[in-house]
C-alpha positions in Angstrom: 13.5 181.2 15.6 16.9 183.3 16.0 18.8 184.5 12.8 22.9 185.1 13.0 24.4 186.5 9.8 28.0 186.2 9.4 31.2 187.2 7.6 34.3 188.3 8.6 34.2 191.5 9.5 30.5 191.9 10.5 30.0 195.7 9.6 29.2 195.1 5.9 26.8 192.4 4.7 26.1 191.3 7.8 24.5 194.3 8.5 22.6 195.0 5.5 21.3 191.3 5.7 20.2 192.4 9.2 18.9 195.7 7.3 17.5 193.7 4.9 15.5 190.9 7.3 14.4 193.3 9.3 12.3 195.3 6.3 15.1 198.6 7.0 15.9 198.5 3.5 14.2 199.1 0.2 13.9 195.6 -1.3 12.4 196.6 -4.5 15.7 198.9 -5.6 18.8 200.0 -5.7 20.6 201.9 -2.7 21.5 205.0 -2.5 24.7 205.7 -0.6 22.4 207.4 2.5 20.8 204.3 2.4 23.8 202.7 2.9 25.2 205.0 5.5 22.2 205.2 7.4 22.6 201.3 8.0 22.4 200.7 11.4 26.5 198.8 12.5 27.4 199.4 8.5 31.3 200.2 8.8 31.0 200.7 12.4 32.1 197.6 14.5 35.9 197.4 15.1 37.8 194.5 16.1 37.1 194.4 19.4 33.8 193.3 18.1 34.9 190.3 16.1 32.8 187.3 18.0 30.9 189.0 19.3 26.8 188.8 18.6 25.2 191.9 17.8 21.2 192.3 18.0 20.0 194.1 14.7 16.1 193.7 16.4 12.9 191.7 16.1 11.6 191.5 13.1 8.1 190.9 11.9 7.2 187.2 12.9 9.0 188.4 16.0 12.3 186.6 15.8 16.2 188.3 16.6 18.1 188.7 14.1 22.0 188.8 14.3 25.3 189.7 13.4 28.7 188.3 14.3 32.4 188.8 12.9 34.0 185.5 12.9 37.7 186.8 11.3 39.8 184.0 9.6 37.8 181.8 12.0 35.9 178.9 10.3 35.8 177.2 13.6 33.3 180.3 15.0 30.4 178.5 13.6 31.0 175.2 14.0 31.8 176.2 17.9 28.6 178.0 18.2 26.7 175.3 16.4 27.8 172.7 18.9 26.8 175.3 21.4 23.3 175.5 20.6 23.0 171.8 20.2 23.8 171.2 23.4 22.0 174.1 24.3 19.0 172.1 22.8 20.0 169.1 24.5 20.7 170.1 28.2 18.9 172.6 29.0 15.9 172.3 26.7 16.6 175.8 24.8 13.8 174.8 22.2 14.4 177.7 19.8 15.4 177.1 15.8 18.6 178.9 15.3 19.6 180.0 11.5 23.5 181.0 11.0 24.0 182.4 6.8 27.4 183.4 5.6 26.5 186.2 3.9 30.4 186.1 3.1 30.2 185.1 -1.1 27.9 188.2 -1.4 31.4 190.4 -0.6 32.5 191.8 -3.5 35.9 193.2 -5.0 35.2 197.0 -4.2 33.9 196.3 -0.5 36.6 193.6 0.9 38.9 196.7 -0.5 36.9 199.5 0.7 36.5 197.6 4.7 40.2 197.1 4.7 41.4 200.0 4.1 38.3 202.2 5.8 38.4 199.7 9.4 41.4 198.4 9.1 43.4 201.7 7.5 41.7 203.8 9.0 42.1 205.6 5.1 38.3 206.8 5.1 38.3 208.9 2.5 38.9 206.3 -0.2 37.5 203.2 1.8 34.1 204.7 2.8 33.6 205.4 -1.7 34.7 201.7 -2.2 32.3 200.7 0.5 30.0 202.1 -0.9 30.3 201.3 -4.7 30.7 197.7 -3.4 27.5 198.0 -1.5 25.5 199.0 -4.5 26.9 196.0 -6.3 26.0 193.4 -3.9 22.5 194.7 -2.8 20.2 192.3 -4.6 22.3 189.1 -3.5 21.9 190.1 -0.4 18.5 190.6 -0.5 18.1 186.9 -2.1 20.3 185.8 0.0 17.9 187.0 3.5 14.9 185.4 1.1 17.0 182.5 0.3 17.6 182.4 4.6 14.2 183.1 5.8 13.1 180.3 3.3 15.6 178.0 4.7 13.8 178.5 8.8 10.6 178.0 7.3 11.3 174.7 5.4 14.3 173.0 6.9 13.0 170.7 9.7 16.2 171.2 12.3 16.6 172.9 15.7 20.3 174.2 14.3 20.9 175.3 10.1 24.1 176.2 9.1 23.9 178.0 5.7 27.5 178.4 4.0 25.4 180.6 0.4 28.7 179.3 -1.7 25.6 179.9 -4.4 25.4 183.8 -4.2 29.2 184.4 -5.5 
């Protein structure tokens, strides 16, 4: 099975989701500033990384975990789905794939912080807002990851796309 977490930028909620998925973050406490800033790729990707699948690691069941920033392009996930279905049907690629949208977990502080830090390079304002936003949404992200894993175990499809609208 392959897990892919996606959102607009691919560097904040997706990185946190991958870290929760891989058990690199504690699921039973609020995150500290250090916890957040030490997450792989958190607030480190640039516009050149949009659309790239970023590998985060292998989970406890041997499944790779990736993230992708899709910008505003709503065609990225359907294109990925169609590519995976093509690979499965034409080339006997039998890996189950689950693509999970982390965007519904993003609070306003994280959106503003991401824009200021990544978009305008104003880290002294943007990073503190990203930390506030991350603390606000960490429980929702952790729940989204558990929801994603549960769907992967119980849904009998080769390609699963989760929009996760219930996590707003």
